[in-house]
C-alpha positions in Angstrom: 19.7 12.3 -2.6 16.7 10.2 -3.8 14.9 11.5 -6.8 11.3 10.8 -7.9 9.8 10.8 -11.3 6.4 12.7 -11.3 3.9 12.4 -14.1 2.0 15.6 -15.0 -1.5 15.2 -16.6 -3.9 17.9 -17.8 -5.6 19.3 -20.9 -2.8 21.0 -22.8 -3.6 24.2 -24.7 -5.5 26.0 -21.9 -3.0 25.1 -19.2 0.4 25.6 -20.8 1.5 28.2 -18.3 0.3 26.3 -15.4 2.1 23.1 -16.5 5.3 25.1 -16.8 4.8 26.3 -13.2 4.5 22.7 -12.1 7.5 21.6 -14.0 9.5 24.4 -12.3 8.3 23.3 -8.9 9.3 19.7 -9.5 12.8 20.7 -10.9 13.4 23.0 -7.9 12.7 20.0 -5.6 15.4 18.1 -7.5 12.9 15.6 -8.9 12.1 14.6 -12.5 9.0 15.9 -14.3 7.4 13.5 -16.8 5.3 15.6 -19.2 4.0 15.4 -22.8 6.2 18.4 -23.6 9.2 16.1 -23.4 7.8 13.0 -25.1 9.8 12.0 -28.1 8.4 10.8 -31.4 7.5 7.2 -31.1 6.3 4.3 -33.3 4.1 3.1 -30.4 0.5 4.2 -30.3 -0.1 7.2 -28.0 -1.9 5.3 -25.2 0.7 2.5 -25.1 3.5 5.1 -24.7 1.6 7.1 -22.1 1.0 4.0 -19.9 4.6 3.0 -20.3 5.7 6.4 -19.0 3.2 6.3 -16.1 4.5 2.9 -15.1 8.0 4.4 -14.7 6.8 7.2 -12.4 6.6 7.3 -8.6 3.9 9.9 -8.3 1.1 11.4 -10.5 -0.3 15.0 -10.7 -3.5 15.9 -12.4 -4.3 19.5 -13.1 -8.0 20.5 -13.9 -9.5 23.9 -14.8 -12.4 24.7 -17.1 -11.8 22.5 -20.1 -12.7 18.8 -20.4 -10.7 18.3 -23.6 -10.9 16.2 -26.7 -12.7 12.9 -26.3 -11.7 9.5 -27.7 -14.2 7.2 -29.4 -15.6 6.2 -26.0 -16.2 9.8 -25.0 -13.3 9.9 -22.5 -10.3 12.2 -22.4 -6.7 11.0 -22.0 -6.4 13.0 -18.7 -9.2 11.0 -17.1 -7.9 7.7 -18.6 -4.4 8.5 -17.2 -5.8 9.3 -13.8 -7.7 6.0 -13.5 -4.7 4.1 -14.9 -2.4 5.6 -12.2 -4.9 4.7 -9.5 -5.2 1.1 -10.8 -1.4 0.9 -10.7 -1.4 2.0 -7.0 0.7 5.2 -7.9 0.1 8.0 -5.3 -2.0 10.7 -7.0 -2.8 14.3 -6.1 -5.1 16.7 -7.9 -4.9 20.5 -8.3 -8.3 22.1 -9.2 -8.9 25.6 -10.2 -11.0 27.2 -7.4 -13.2 29.9 -8.9 -14.6 28.7 -12.3 -16.5 32.0 -12.7 -13.3 34.0 -12.9 -11.9 32.0 -15.9 -11.8 33.6 -19.3 -14.7 32.2 -21.5 -12.2 30.7 -24.0 -10.9 28.6 -21.1 -14.2 27.1 -20.2 -16.4 24.5 -21.8 -19.7 25.7 -23.3 -21.0 22.2 -24.2 -23.5 21.0 -21.6 -22.4 17.4 -22.1 -18.7 18.2 -21.6 -19.5 20.4 -18.6 -21.3 17.5 -16.9 -18.4 15.1 -17.7 -15.9 17.6 -16.3 -17.9 17.9 -13.1 -18.0 14.1 -12.8 -14.2 14.0 -13.3 -13.7 16.6 -10.6 -15.8 14.6 -8.2 -13.7 11.6 -8.9 -10.5 13.5 -8.3 -11.8 15.0 -5.1 -12.1 11.5 -3.5 -8.3 11.4 -3.3 -5.7 14.0 -2.3 -6.7 17.3 -3.7 -5.6 21.0 -3.5 -7.1 24.2 -5.1 -5.4 27.2 -6.7 -6.6 30.6 -7.8 -3.7 32.1 -9.8 -0.5 31.0 -11.4 1.5 33.0 -8.9 0.5 30.7 -6.0 0.4 27.4 -8.0 4.1 26.6 -7.9 4.2 27.0 -4.1 1.1 24.9 -3.5 2.5 22.2 -5.8 5.9 22.2 -4.0 4.4 22.0 -0.5 1.9 19.4 -1.5 4.5 17.2 -3.2 6.8 17.3 -0.1 3.9 16.1 2.1 2.8 13.5 -0.5 6.3 12.0 -0.6 6.5 11.9 3.2 3.1 10.3 3.5 3.4 7.8 0.6 7.1 6.9 0.2 8.0 5.3 -3.1 11.1 3.6 -4.4 12.5 6.5 -6.5 16.1 6.2 -7.5 19.6 7.1 -6.3 22.6 7.5 -8.6 25.0 4.7 -8.0 28.5 5.6 -6.9 29.8 2.4 -8.3 30.7 3.3 -12.0 31.5 -0.4 -12.7 27.9 -1.5 -12.1 25.3 -1.9 -9.4 26.3 -3.4 -6.1 24.6 -6.7 -5.7 22.6 -7.1 -2.5 23.7 -9.9 -0.2 21.9 -13.1 -0.8 21.1 -15.4 2.1 18.8 -17.8 0.3 17.8 -18.6 -3.3 14.2 -18.5 -4.5 13.5 -22.2 -3.7 15.8 -23.2 -0.9 16.4 -21.9 2.6 19.3 -22.9 4.8 18.9 -20.4 7.8 17.1 -20.9 11.1 13.9 -18.9 11.1 15.2 -16.4 13.7 18.2 -15.6 11.6 16.1 -15.3 8.5 13.7 -12.9 10.3 16.5 -10.9 11.8 17.9 -10.3 8.2 14.4 -9.3 7.0 14.2 -6.8 9.9 17.5 -5.3 9.0 16.3 -4.9 5.4 13.1 -3.2 6.4 14.3 -1.2 9.3 18.0 -0.4 8.6 19.8 1.4 11.4 17.0 0.9 14.0 18.3 -0.3 17.4 15.4 0.8 19.6 11.7 0.4 19.7 10.1 2.6 17.0 6.6 3.3 15.8 5.6 3.8 12.1 2.2 5.1 10.9 -0.1 4.8 7.9 1.6 4.6 4.5 5.1 4.5 6.1 4.0 1.5 8.1 2.7 -0.3 5.0 5.8 0.5 3.1 8.0 -1.1 5.9 5.7 -4.1 6.0 6.0 -4.5 2.3 9.8 -4.5 2.7 9.7 -6.9 5.6 7.5 -9.4 3.7 9.1 -9.1 0.3 9.4 -12.5 -1.4 10.8 -15.0 -1.0 9.2 -15.7 2.4 8.0 -19.3 1.7 10.3 -22.0 0.2 10.0 -25.3 -1.5 13.1 -26.8 0.0 15.0 -26.6 3.3 18.6 -27.4 4.0 19.7 -28.1 7.6 18.2 -29.3 10.9 15.4 -27.1 12.3 15.3 -25.1 9.1 11.7 -24.6 7.9 10.1 -23.6 4.7 7.8 -21.1 6.5 10.2 -19.0 8.6 7.8 -16.0 9.2 4.6 -16.3 11.3 2.0 -14.1 12.8 1.0 -14.5 16.5 -2.0 -13.2 18.6 -2.6 -15.0 21.9 -3.8 -18.5 21.1 -4.0 -17.8 17.3 -1.0 -18.1 14.9 -0.2 -19.1 11.4 2.6 -19.0 8.8 2.8 -16.0 6.5 3.1 -17.4 3.0 2.3 -14.3 0.9 2.0 -10.5 1.0 0.4 -8.2 -1.5 -0.1 -4.5 -1.4 -3.6 -3.6 -2.5 -3.5 0.2 -2.4 -2.1 3.1 -0.3 -3.3 1.8 3.0 -4.4 -1.8 2.5 -2.5 -5.1 2.1 -3.2 -8.8 1.9 -1.4 -11.1 4.3 -2.4 -14.6 3.3 -6.2 -14.2 3.0 -6.4 -11.3 5.5 -7.4 -7.9 4.1 -5.7 -5.4 6.4 -6.1 -1.6 6.5 -2.8 -0.7 8.2 -2.8 2.0 10.9 0.6 1.6 12.5 3.4 -0.8 13.3 5.9 -1.1 16.1 9.3 -2.6 15.7 10.9 -4.2 18.7 14.6 -4.6 18.2 16.6 -6.8 20.6 20.1 -8.1 20.7 18.5 -11.5 21.3 17.1 -12.1 17.8 14.6 -14.7 19.0 12.8 -11.9 20.8 12.5 -9.5 17.8 9.0 -8.8 16.5 6.9 -6.3 14.6 3.6 -5.3 16.1 0.8 -4.6 13.5 -2.4 -2.6 14.2 -5.1 -2.1 11.7 -8.0 0.3 11.2 -11.6 -0.8 11.1 -12.6 -1.6 7.5 -16.0 -1.3 5.8 -18.1 -4.4 5.1 -17.8 -6.1 1.7 -21.6 -5.4 1.4 -23.2 -8.9 1.3 -23.9 -9.3 5.0 -26.0 -7.4 7.5 -24.5 -6.2 10.8 -25.6 -4.2 13.8 -23.1 -1.4 14.2 -23.5 -1.4 18.0 -22.5 -5.0 18.0 -19.5 -4.3 15.8 -18.4 -1.5 18.1 -18.8 -3.7 21.3 -17.6 -7.1 20.1 -15.7 -6.6 16.9 -16.3 -8.5 13.7 -14.3 -10.2 11.0 -16.1 -11.3 7.9 -15.1 -13.9 5.4 -16.2 -13.9 1.8 -15.0 -15.3 -1.6 -13.7 -13.4 -4.6 -14.4 -14.9 -7.9 -13.5 -13.1 -11.1 -14.0 -9.7 -9.4 -17.4 -10.8 -7.9 -17.9 -11.0 -4.1 -19.7 -14.2 -3.0 -20.6 -15.4 0.5 -18.4 -17.7 2.6 -21.1 -20.4 2.2 -21.1 -20.1 -1.6 -17.3 -20.2 -1.5 -17.5 -23.5 0.5 -20.0 -24.9 -1.9 -18.0 -23.9 -5.0 -21.1 -22.5 -6.6 -22.9 -19.1 -6.4 -25.6 -17.0 -8.1 -23.8 -14.2 -10.1 -25.9 -11.8 -12.1 -28.9 -14.1 -11.8 -27.0 -17.2 -13.1 -25.7 -20.2 -11.3 -21.9 -20.3 -11.7 -19.3 -22.8 -10.6 -16.8 -20.8 -8.4 -14.1 -23.4 -7.8 -10.8 -21.5 -7.7 -12.3 -18.5 -5.9 -10.1 -16.7 -3.5 -11.1 -16.7 0.2 -10.8 -13.3 1.9 -11.1 -12.1 5.5 -11.9 -8.5 6.4 -11.9 -6.9 9.9 -14.7 -4.5 10.6 -13.2 -3.4 13.9 -9.6 -2.6 14.9 -7.3 -5.6 15.0 -3.7 -6.4 16.0 -1.1 -9.1 16.0 2.7 -9.5 15.9 5.0 -10.9 13.2 8.1 -12.8 14.1 10.1 -15.9 13.3 8.4 -19.3 13.5 10.7 -20.5 16.2 10.9 -17.2 18.1 10.2 -17.3 21.8 6.6 -16.3 21.0 5.9 -19.8 19.7 5.1 -21.2 23.2 2.2 -22.0 25.4 3.4 -19.4 27.9 3.1 -16.7 25.3 -0.4 -17.9 24.4 -1.7 -17.9 27.9 0.0 -14.7 29.1 -0.7 -12.5 26.1 -4.3 -13.6 25.2 -5.8 -10.8 27.3 -3.2 -8.2 26.4 -3.8 -7.6 22.7 -7.2 -6.0 23.1 -5.9 -3.7 25.8 -3.2 -2.4 23.4 -6.0 -1.4 21.0 -7.4 0.7 23.8 -4.1 2.3 24.7 -0.8 1.8 22.8 1.1 2.2 26.0 0.0 -1.3 27.0 2.4 -2.7 24.4 5.0 -2.3 27.2 3.2 -5.2 29.0 3.6 -7.4 25.8 7.3 -6.4 25.6 7.9 -7.3 29.2 6.4 -10.8 28.8 8.4 -11.5 25.6 11.7 -10.4 27.3 11.1 -13.1 29.9 10.3 -16.0 27.5 13.0 -18.7 27.0 14.5 -19.4 23.6 12.6 -22.0 21.6 14.2 -25.4 21.7 14.2 -25.7 17.9 16.1 -22.4 17.5 19.4 -24.1 16.9 21.1 -26.1 14.2 
């Protein structure tokens, strides 16, 4: 059984009993609590050690009641710093907030106006993510258990499984090295499908975070190679296709719980569909995204977005968003100053729903017939997912690509 390590964060003295309830809940689920109660003495400074422990955890719990806690030299408590650090590290977080502050004993509440305001601001921050409320210790353990089960299902993380091989870990099969590929693109993609969707032999849908998790496995590096070995072997074996549009996929990066970056496309993943076929040149993964919010530097008419759909392009330079025109010019006005922006990263964001498929470069989809026949279909799938059957029917009847052989 897979186990997960879960970090517990809160003020300490006023929430000792509550922390014990959470630790019990985690242990009863056969997972591993990570809590300051168990921290050993260390020569490292406290913050360095805490961040090291958070890095090792799969999930993060924050518990908040009536105390803000002791502040550091910047006026911030460790609990808040830990919470922000976990979010920055893309670790799934969940908050548990005490429901009725008026029922708390006075010694468990702040009486300093400044700290009360900071505590309320911290609660507001936590409430922007997954959050549950509790009223007494008797119900806290059950709420935590139920919430963790749902959190793990919604946001699957690596966790760990004890190896049955006492002589050492089993090495995963290697089909390529980091620089050289010697497989045809269809064979390479079929192996990636097996890695990301083990045991799947039929068409299957995945949603939200599970969809993103599977995509992350499918596009795990290496997917672009410096060298090739063999006829018809290519250095860019995985492509995306959508009607007349297509391109190689050279990089994948997970941005947060629901967003990823494929090449320069920022994608808010909604669901994916794996089409498994005994003919590996027909296998593909359908990807559908949610509409995203604008980066904020352009003006749009929402009615036009709803009717026509929009994709916006912008540059990202040292954390600053610049227009596509400024990106092209290599120079932008940032904080009132003219700045050279060569080396900025180009991004594309979709303000309406979008879809495409991922497959091998020389799959049957790499053909003029696919382009012509499927161009009108992709938008209909966005309206009704059942229309994906039309896409599958077309792909099943496409011939094998002439370069799909050694």
